[in-house]
VOBA-1610 file (N, C-alpha, C; in pm, whole numbers, padded with zeros to 5 digits, always signed):
BEGIN
Met-03199-01637-04081Met-03062-01594-04065Met-02971-01713-04083Asn-02884-01703-04167Asn-02778-01803-04187Asn-02654-01755-04117Ile-02590-01844-04039Ile-02475-01803-03958Ile-02365-01887-03987Leu-02249-01832-03999Leu-02131-01909-04004Leu-02043-01902-03866Leu-02034-02007-03810Leu-01963-02026-03683Leu-01822-02073-03721Thr-01720-01982-03673Thr-01573-02031-03704Thr-01489-02020-03587Ala-01395-02105-03573Ala-01305-02113-03465Ala-01164-02148-03525Ala-01065-02131-03444Ala-00929-02179-03490Ala-00915-02326-03470Thr-00976-02385-03378Thr-00952-02528-03334Thr-01083-02593-03312Pro-01101-02723-03327Pro-01238-02778-03312Pro-01279-02780-03165Gly-01174-02796-03082Gly-01212-02815-02937Gly-01269-02681-02867Glu-01244-02578-02935Glu-01296-02445-02876Glu-01449-02429-02891Ile-01512-02511-02996Ile-01657-02486-03010Ile-01709-02636-03008Gln-01655-02740-02969Gln-01709-02872-02968Gln-01845-02879-02903Ile-01850-02817-02790Ile-01965-02824-02707Ile-02090-02767-02776Thr-02060-02650-02850Thr-02170-02587-02933Thr-02203-02697-03053Arg-02101-02743-03101Arg-02135-02825-03224Arg-02214-02946-03192Glu-02195-02987-03064Glu-02266-03111-03019Glu-02409-03065-02989Tyr-02436-02956-02930Tyr-02556-02909-02897Tyr-02629-02881-03017Leu-02578-02812-03125Leu-02653-02804-03246Leu-02704-02922-03313Ala-02612-03022-03306Ala-02652-03147-03376Ala-02748-03209-03309Glu-02751-03205-03161Glu-02852-03295-03083Glu-02981-03225-03055Lys-02975-03094-03027Lys-03088-03024-02952Lys-03139-02901-03028Met-03081-02854-03120Met-03115-02723-03182Met-03221-02745-03269Tyr-03326-02660-03256Tyr-03436-02646-03358Tyr-03410-02523-03442Tyr-03398-02554-03572Tyr-03386-02446-03667Tyr-03512-02392-03728Pro-03550-02261-03719Pro-03658-02211-03776Pro-03631-02228-03931Lys-03746-02209-04012Lys-03740-02232-04164Lys-03651-02133-04224Asn-03567-02168-04320Asn-03474-02090-04391Asn-03350-02035-04299Cys-03327-02110-04194Cys-03204-02074-04099Cys-03112-02184-04100Asn-02994-02148-04099Asn-02878-02258-04101Asn-02755-02200-04017Thr-02688-02307-03965Thr-02559-02259-03897Thr-02450-02349-03975Gly-02344-02282-04032Gly-02241-02348-04096Gly-02126-02349-03999Ile-02024-02433-03999Ile-01914-02451-03923Ile-01784-02441-04013Leu-01691-02342-03960Leu-01562-02346-04027Leu-01442-02351-03927Ile-01375-02444-03940Ile-01242-02457-03862Ile-01125-02413-03927Thr-01071-02296-03896Thr-00976-02229-03996Thr-00821-02281-03965Gly-00795-02326-03843Gly-00651-02342-03813Gly-00605-02226-03735Ala-00505-02242-03654Ala-00452-02133-03571Ala-00371-02021-03653Gly-00402-01899-03610Gly-00317-01796-03664Gly-00383-01711-03771Leu-00332-01596-03796Leu-00381-01504-03890Leu-00379-01546-04031Leu-00275-01608-04091Leu-00278-01654-04216Leu-00382-01766-04248Asn-00399-01868-04161Asn-00497-01979-04181Asn-00620-01916-04169Thr-00662-01827-04080Thr-00784-01766-04071Thr-00821-01686-04189Ala-00731-01599-04236Ala-00755-01522-04357Ala-00792-01595-04484Tyr-00713-01691-04497Tyr-00729-01787-04625Tyr-00856-01866-04613Ala-00883-01927-04498Ala-01004-02011-04487Ala-01127-01936-04495Leu-01131-01811-04422Leu-01253-01733-04439Leu-01285-01673-04564Thr-01160-01624-04628Thr-01190-01561-04756Thr-01248-01652-04857Arg-01176-01783-04858Arg-01219-01903-04947Arg-01369-01919-04923Tyr-01409-01931-04795Tyr-01551-01968-04769Tyr-01657-01855-04823Leu-01605-01728-04786Leu-01702-01609-04823Leu-01696-01585-04979Ser-01609-01646-05051Ser-01599-01628-05185Ser-01715-01722-05264Lys-01771-01811-05182Lys-01867-01902-05236Lys-02008-01879-05172Thr-02005-01845-05037Thr-02117-01821-04973Thr-02121-01711-04877Lys-02225-01622-04873Lys-02224-01512-04792Lys-02333-01531-04683Pro-02291-01577-04562Pro-02386-01583-04448Pro-02444-01449-04408Gly-02547-01440-04328Gly-02589-01330-04279Gly-02509-01269-04169Ile-02423-01357-04095Ile-02334-01288-04001Ile-02223-01420-03974Val-02106-01377-03943Val-02005-01462-03905Val-01976-01435-03759Ile-01968-01548-03684Ile-01929-01544-03557Ile-01806-01620-03519Gln-01694-01553-03483Gln-01583-01607-03444Gln-01571-01642-03296Ala-01543-01756-03252Ala-01537-01788-03106Ala-01410-01852-03084Gly-01329-01804-02969Gly-01221-01862-02935Gly-01161-01824-02798Ile-01064-01888-02764Ile-00982-01857-02633Ile-00879-01746-02660Gly-00860-01669-02561Gly-00756-01560-02571Gly-00710-01526-02433Gly-00603-01451-02425Gly-00533-01402-02299Gly-00593-01267-02258Ser-00561-01239-02143Ser-00616-01106-02099Ser-00489-01026-02057Leu-00502-00895-02091Leu-00391-00790-02059Leu-00440-00698-01960His-00560-00716-01891His-00618-00634-01806His-00675-00707-01684Pro-00663-00670-01569Pro-00713-00724-01441Pro-00863-00733-01436Leu-00933-00633-01517Leu-01084-00648-01520Leu-01135-00764-01577Tyr-01048-00836-01661Tyr-01086-00950-01733Tyr-01017-01074-01690Pro-01030-01133-01577Pro-00954-01254-01533Pro-00997-01372-01606Pro-00930-01496-01595Pro-00955-01607-01667Pro-01100-01650-01615Gly-01172-01695-01725Gly-01314-01724-01708Gly-01407-01614-01767Ser-01354-01504-01788Ser-01440-01390-01848Ser-01467-01420-01991Val-01583-01361-02053Val-01607-01369-02186Val-01644-01225-02224Val-01580-01191-02337Val-01608-01059-02391Val-01625-01058-02547Val-01685-00952-02600Val-01693-00935-02750Val-01591-00826-02781Ile-01524-00846-02898Ile-01430-00753-02945Ile-01491-00650-03021Gly-01490-00511-02973Gly-01544-00411-03063Gly-01455-00367-03163Glu-01321-00377-03145Glu-01216-00323-03233Glu-01083-00396-03220Glu-01016-00430-03332Glu-00895-00503-03322Glu-00771-00450-03388Val-00676-00473-03340Val-00543-00408-03403Val-00452-00520-03421Met-00359-00500-03527Met-00249-00599-03544Met-00143-00549-03451Gly-00081-00647-03383Gly+00011-00599-03282Gly+00164-00637-03308Asp+00189-00706-03413Asp+00324-00741-03437Asp+00367-00732-03588Leu+00297-00643-03655Leu+00343-00628-03793Leu+00416-00493-03797Gly+00551-00496-03785Gly+00638-00377-03794Gly+00774-00412-03745Val+00831-00327-03663Val+00970-00364-03624Val+00985-00311-03476Glu+01075-00389-03411Glu+01103-00351-03285Glu+01237-00283-03288Glu+01254-00154-03240Glu+01384-00086-03238Glu+01383+00006-03119Gly+01514+00007-03067Gly+01541+00066-02933Gly+01459+00005-02833Asn+01367+00080-02767Asn+01288+00031-02657Asn+01143+00042-02685Gly+01112+00044-02811Gly+00973+00058-02878Gly+00948-00026-02986Phe+00813-00030-03031Phe+00765-00092-03142Phe+00706+00000-03241Ser+00739+00000-03354Ser+00692+00079-03476Ser+00609-00011-03571Asp+00483+00012-03568Asp+00396-00069-03673Asp+00399-00026-03817Ile+00335-00078-03903Ile+00344-00041-04058Ile+00288+00103-04087Phe+00201+00134-03981Phe+00147+00274-04000Phe+00258+00377-03966Asp+00318+00345-03851Asp+00437+00439-03815Asp+00541+00452-03913Leu+00560+00328-03975Leu+00680+00321-04086Leu+00625+00376-04214Asn+00502+00420-04225Asn+00464+00495-04350Asn+00437+00367-04457Leu+00426+00248-04415Leu+00404+00132-04517Leu+00264+00125-04548Ala+00163+00194-04469Ala+00028+00182-04483Ala-00024+00311-04419Glu-00151+00343-04463Glu-00225+00453-04406Glu-00333+00414-04301Glu-00314+00482-04189Glu-00389+00423-04079Glu-00538+00457-04099Asn-00584+00536-04180Asn-00726+00583-04195Asn-00775+00531-04339Ile-00709+00434-04397Ile-00763+00399-04538Ile-00833+00265-04508Phe-00955+00258-04547Phe-01039+00135-04526Phe-00956+00006-04561Pro-00980-00095-04464Pro-01065-00105-04371Pro-01020-00069-04235Phe-00919+00008-04239Phe-00855+00056-04101Phe-00905+00190-04066Ser-00925+00226-03923Ser-00969+00360-03891Ser-00886+00374-03751Gly-00791+00476-03780Gly-00692+00501-03654Gly-00622+00381-03629Lys-00574+00295-03714Lys-00505+00175-03724Lys-00602+00061-03668Met-00714+00081-03637Met-00795-00024-03569Met-00885-00082-03688Leu-00926-00205-03676Leu-01027-00270-03751Leu-01149-00278-03660Ile-01231-00186-03698Ile-01354-00155-03598Ile-01482-00239-03651Asn-01540-00302-03564Asn-01664-00365-03605Asn-01763-00261-03598Pro-01835-00232-03724Pro-01924-00106-03736Pro-02059-00150-03707His-02087-00286-03669His-02219-00329-03655His-02274-00302-03505Arg-02283-00189-03459Arg-02314-00155-03320Arg-02432-00199-03283Gln-02534-00199-03354Gln-02668-00252-03314Gln-02649-00402-03280Val-02571-00476-03352Val-02565-00617-03323Val-02482-00637-03202Leu-02374-00552-03177Leu-02300-00570-03058Leu-02375-00534-02918Glu-02452-00425-02932Glu-02531-00386-02824Glu-02630-00487-02780Lys-02677-00587-02850Lys-02751-00681-02822Lys-02691-00790-02738Ile-02560-00786-02745Ile-02487-00896-02665Ile-02459-00837-02536Lys-02503-00911-02434Lys-02476-00871-02295Lys-02341-00890-02243Leu-02239-00859-02321Leu-02103-00883-02269Leu-02029-00757-02297Pro-01904-00741-02210Pro-01838-00629-02221Pro-01774-00605-02370Ala-01767-00489-02448Ala-01697-00481-02554Ala-01567-00408-02541Val-01466-00479-02568Val-01339-00439-02560Val-01239-00431-02666Arg-01120-00386-02655Arg-01032-00378-02787Arg-00944-00499-02769Gly-00924-00568-02883Gly-00837-00685-02898Gly-00713-00654-02964Val-00605-00730-02962Val-00474-00728-03040Val-00455-00865-03092Ser-00422-00876-03222Ser-00380-00997-03285Ser-00228-01009-03294Ile-00172-01128-03268Ile-00027-01141-03271Ile-00008-01280-03324Asn+00109-01282-03390Asn+00151-01431-03444Asn+00234-01506-03350Glu+00290-01446-03257Glu+00370-01517-03143Glu+00319-01485-03010Ile+00282-01572-02928Ile+00216-01564-02797Ile+00306-01461-02722Thr+00253-01360-02655Thr+00345-01271-02588Thr+00357-01333-02450Thr+00491-01320-02407Thr+00539-01374-02282Thr+00624-01269-02202Gly+00679-01179-02258Gly+00774-01081-02183Gly+00686-00964-02126Ala+00727-00919-02011Ala+00672-00797-01959Ala+00681-00664-02021Thr+00790-00650-02094Thr+00825-00535-02173Thr+00722-00523-02291Arg+00723-00635-02361Arg+00640-00639-02473Arg+00483-00630-02440Met+00432-00687-02326Met+00312-00656-02288Met+00271-00523-02260Gln+00377-00438-02182Gln+00360-00304-02174Gln+00348-00216-02295Gln+00437-00259-02392Gln+00420-00192-02524Gln+00280-00191-02590Leu+00233-00316-02584Leu+00107-00333-02646Leu-00004-00252-02567Ile-00005-00254-02438Ile-00105-00179-02350Ile-00090-00034-02375Glu+00030+00013-02377Glu+00066+00158-02373Glu+00039+00221-02519Lys+00077+00136-02613Lys+00057+00181-02758Lys-00081+00166-02808Tyr-00146+00063-02784Tyr-00288+00045-02839Tyr-00408+00037-02750Gly-00376+00032-02619Gly-00488+00027-02516Gly-00561-00103-02526Val-00489-00213-02555Val-00561-00338-02569Val-00602-00414-02436Met-00695-00498-02446Met-00720-00571-02328Met-00722-00726-02332Ile-00750-00774-02466Ile-00744-00914-02496Ile-00662-00937-02613Glu-00581-01055-02603Glu-00490-01093-02708Glu-00539-01235-02769Ser-00519-01234-02900Ser-00551-01351-02969Ser-00469-01375-03085Met-00474-01478-03174Met-00399-01495-03284Met-00487-01505-03422Glu-00618-01465-03407Glu-00695-01472-03525Glu-00796-01364-03536Gly-00790-01274-03442Gly-00907-01177-03438Gly-00898-01079-03540Ala-00786-01019-03587Ala-00768-00924-03687Ala-00803-00979-03820Ala-00785-01103-03849Ala-00806-01178-03984Ala-00967-01164-04000Leu-01032-01210-03898Leu-01181-01203-03903Leu-01223-01064-03942His-01179-00964-03866His-01218-00821-03880His-01200-00771-04020Tyr-01061-00805-04076Tyr-01022-00755-04193Tyr-01096-00816-04309Val-01126-00950-04312Val-01177-01021-04423Val-01336-00981-04429Cys-01401-00980-04310Cys-01541-00948-04298Cys-01568-00793-04350Leu-01481-00710-04302Leu-01496-00568-04343Leu-01466-00554-04502Gln-01386-00622-04542Gln-01364-00633-04699Gln-01479-00680-04767Glu-01528-00788-04720Glu-01637-00857-04792Glu-01777-00807-04752Ala-01784-00696-04673Ala-01919-00641-04622Ala-02003-00741-04556Val-01958-00838-04479Val-02033-00928-04404Val-02031-00888-04263Pro-02149-00880-04190Pro-02150-00868-04048Pro-02081-00982-03972Phe-02026-00941-03852Phe-01950-01031-03788Phe-01937-00994-03620Ile-01912-01103-03548Ile-01889-01092-03426Ile-01771-01165-03377Gln-01697-01122-03282Gln-01582-01193-03234Gln-01607-01212-03080Leu-01622-01329-03044Leu-01619-01366-02902Leu-01499-01420-02851Arg-01448-01377-02735Arg-01335-01433-02669Arg-01347-01478-02531Ser-01308-01578-02488Ser-01313-01635-02347Ser-01163-01636-02290Val-01145-01589-02181Val-01010-01572-02133Val-00972-01689-02048Ser-00862-01752-02112Ser-00804-01881-02037Ser-00682-01855-01939Asn-00621-01735-01949Asn-00507-01692-01879Asn-00476-01547-01886Phe-00412-01502-01799Phe-00343-01359-01817Phe-00214-01375-01910Val-00221-01296-01997Val-00087-01286-02084Val+00036-01271-02023Gly+00135-01355-02053Gly+00261-01366-01981Gly+00266-01468-01875Glu+00156-01522-01835Glu+00150-01624-01732Glu+00183-01775-01805Arg+00308-01815-01771Arg+00339-01937-01846Arg+00328-02050-01750Asp+00278-02048-01624Asp+00271-02156-01532Asp+00118-02203-01578Lys+00101-02317-01639Lys-00039-02353-01693Lys-00125-02406-01574Thr-00070-02435-01472Thr-00161-02466-01356Thr-00245-02355-01315Lys-00214-02231-01355Lys-00285-02115-01317Lys-00388-02091-01438Trp-00378-02149-01533Trp-00470-02132-01650Trp-00612-02190-01617Arg-00712-02140-01677Arg-00850-02195-01654Arg-00918-02240-01797Met-00841-02323-01859Met-00882-02352-01999Met-01009-02423-02012Arg-01043-02518-01924Arg-01182-02593-01913Arg-01280-02488-01892Glu-01259-02408-01794Glu-01363-02300-01762Glu-01392-02216-01878Ala-01279-02173-01949Ala-01279-02067-02044Ala-01373-02121-02153Val-01337-02268-02198Val-01408-02313-02304Val-01563-02338-02272Asp-01585-02381-02145Asp-01725-02392-02108Asp-01800-02256-02105His-01738-02144-02055His-01809-02026-02066His-01817-01960-02206Leu-01728-01996-02286Leu-01736-01951-02429Leu-01855-02016-02490Asn-01865-02144-02477Asn-01978-02225-02561Asn-02120-02175-02482Arg-02124-02155-02357Arg-02241-02107-02297Arg-02286-01980-02372Glu-02202-01881-02371Glu-02238-01756-02435Glu-02263-01774-02585Leu-02191-01860-02649Leu-02209-01879-02782Leu-02348-01955-02830Ile-02389-02037-02745Ile-02524-02099-02767Ile-02619-01996-02741Leu-02620-01919-02641Leu-02722-01810-02615Leu-02718-01707-02736Leu-02614-01686-02789Leu-02601-01595-02902Leu-02667-01637-03029Ile-02650-01775-03050Ile-02695-01841-03163Ile-02863-01839-03162His-02906-01869-03052His-03038-01873-03011His-03116-01750-03047Gln-03043-01631-02999Gln-03083-01511-03020Gln-03102-01474-03161Phe-02998-01514-03248Phe-03015-01478-03393Phe-03110-01585-03476Leu-03126-01698-03417Leu-03223-01781-03484Leu-03368-01771-03443Ser-03390-01713-03330Ser-03531-01703-03274Ser-03621-01596-03356
//
């Protein structure tokens, strides 16, 4: 199994990279590639598409930090994203948000979308991961306001926010490459007091689960 491990920033997966370099035994015909895309949907979409145009791994694993919109997933939690939605592509008007599907600029059930969602169809893969499978939302601007948070929760039923997840789902669905999105929670969305964030713990927990997952695929 050839694996592509991707993250927005080097620090999110540095522990795993060091582990792979120093300790990992690779079975014959197995390999783990690394792709650092940069932050945000555009960077991720471009970097991942460019990579997949030249090399098709057996699976792509995106690992990163995210914010939680639900008390069930406090800082330190690690989840796998079963389905992802784009949360800021549209228009804010009145007291609500209309996305591109509401505006009839796109059809919500035309591939790769299903009911506005970018769903990971590889259920057998997800079921092997002993982590909660939740719905994520991707945004280009980190959410800070209570009203905007409530819009996202009520409109989409999302639990985890990131800036790259939808790009992973969109590109891998289009390219027919299996994928997994791992997210570790560093903070509750809207919490701007960074003394309450648990970034170090989130990174440690993310890499612990990531190393276990890589072992599972390479064993």
